[in-house]
N, C-alpha and C positions, 0 to 999 in steps of 0.2 A: 211471416210473409216477406220479410226483407231478403230471405235466402231462397225462396221457392223456385226461382228461375236459375239459380246457380248450378253449374254442372256438378254432378255427384252429390248434391244435397238430397237426402232422402230421410223419411221418417220410418221406413221399413226396417225390418230386422236384417242383420248381416246376411249376404248371399240371397236376398229376396228382391233385389232391384238395385239399379245403379244410380237412379236419380237423374237420368239423361232425358227422359221424356219431355218435360216442360222446357228444358234448356234448348233442345232441338226444335220444339214447336215455336218457341220465341224467335229463334234464329231464322226459321223458315218465314215466319210472318214479317220480320224486319227486312229480310232479303227481298220481299215483295212490296216493300214500302209501307208495311203495316205495323200493327202493335197488338199486344195482348194486355188487357187490364184485368186485374184480380180485385174482386171485392168479397170480403169475408167478415163474419162476425162470430164471436165466441158462441158455441152451442147452436150454430145455425149453418145452413148450407153455404158453400162457396160458389161464386160465379166467375167464370172466365169469359170476358167479352173479347172476341177476336175482330179487329178492325183491319180491313184490307181496302186498298184504293179501288174505286169503280173503274172499269174499263169502258171508255166512251165509244171506241170504235167497235163495229160488229165483226170486222175481220182484223186480224193481227198479222202484220208482216213479220215473218220469222227471218231474222238475220243469221247467217251462218257464223257460228263462233268456232274458230279453229281449235280453241282449247277444249271445246265440248265434244268435238267430233273425233275423239280418240278411241276408235273402235278396234276390235280384234276378234280372233276366234280361238285363242289359246285356252287351256284348261286351268282354272283357278280353284284352290282350296280356301274357303272363307270360314274363319273360326271366331265365334263370339258366344259367350254363355247366355246372352240375352236373345231369346228367340225372335223377338220383334226386330232387333237389329240384324239378325241373320237373314230373316225374310226380306227386309229392305235391301240389304247388301246384295242378295241373290237377284232380286228384281232389277236393281241398278246395273249390275254387271251383265246380266243376260240381255238387258236393253242395249248394251254396247256390243253384243254379239259373242261374248265369252261363254264357254262351257263351265258352269259353276257347280261345285260340290260344296255343301255346307255341313258344318258340325257345331254343336253347342257344348260339347264335352271335350276338353283338351286331351284327355287320355285316349278317348275314342279316335280323335283326330290323329294322334300319333300312331295308333295301330293302323288306321286307314292309310296313312302316308307310308308306313313301313311296308305294307303289302302292295302299294301302287306308286312307289316313289318316282318311277320314270314317267308316269302318266301326267304329272303336274308340271306346269310351267312356272307357277308363282303361287305363293301362300300369303294370305292376308290374315293376321291374327290380332285379337284384342290383347292388351297387356294384362288387365286385371281380371283373372278368372280363377275359379276354384281348381284344386289339384295341381295343375301346372300353370304358372303365369306365362304370359306371352314370350318373355325373354328365355325362360326355361324351356318352353316348347321349341322355340327357334333353335336353341343350342342342340337339342335332341334331333331336330329335323336336319340340321346341317351336318350332324355326325353321320346320319344315314346317307345324305346326298349333299356334299359340300358346295355344289354349284347352284342349289335351289335359291331362287329369289324370294325374299321375305319382306313383307311390309308390316311393320308393327304400329298398331293404332292405340292411342290413349287419350283420355280427357285431360288429365294432368298426371304427372308422375314425379314423385320425389324419389322413387326407387331407381329410375333409369332416365338418362338424358339422351338427346339425339346423338351426341358425341359418343357416349358409352355404347349405344346401340350400334353405331357404325363400327366401333372398335371390335365388337363381337362378330361382325360380318353381316349384320342385318342390312338389307339393301336400301330400305327407306323407312322413315319415321313420320307419322302423320297424326295431327291432333284432332280429336273429336270436339264438336261435331264437324264433319267434313262434308263437302258437296260433291256431286257427281263430276263436275268439270275438274276439280282438283284431283280426285281419286283416279279418274280416267287418264289424266295427264301423267301422273306418277307411274301408273301401271304401264302405259304405252312407252314412256321413256326407258323404263327398266327392260322391258321385253325387246325393244328396238336396239338397245345397246348390246344386248346379248347376241343379236343376229350377225 
């Protein structure tokens, strides 16, 4: 119970899950001023109580946040071996106006990129994946097209640091779990720098 909300803690077999689900859920609850409380007993069901603050006003004034309004129309290849994260990434990026192609298999992503390299403006890839890790995939993508912008995502990594990623030519390094404002700002900064 002490580790259940830790990123990458999982009781599943290897390659059967990353252990990010509860970590991301807790971060979302806390970002909204809430909390998740776990109660569990041996040989019994577990209960997760999600507490969120009540909204008193019936209408909410939406303030424009310039960091959140980083929209575009470029084509992005989004790669993660977790289907739920791929679906979420696609929804977030399409919400910002991007044309998003997703892939859950790093080898298939490489083949797709090889056949359509000029069609993509930016690639977002997870670090920890079967077959090719994110840094290995990035190296192969840059061999095909040296100017491709690549964002490498990881929850924690003893294999690669931000500095090592930059030395390889990776454009940006982002820690999971990340939010839409942070991701949109990084993407827009990279694409605008290119223009």
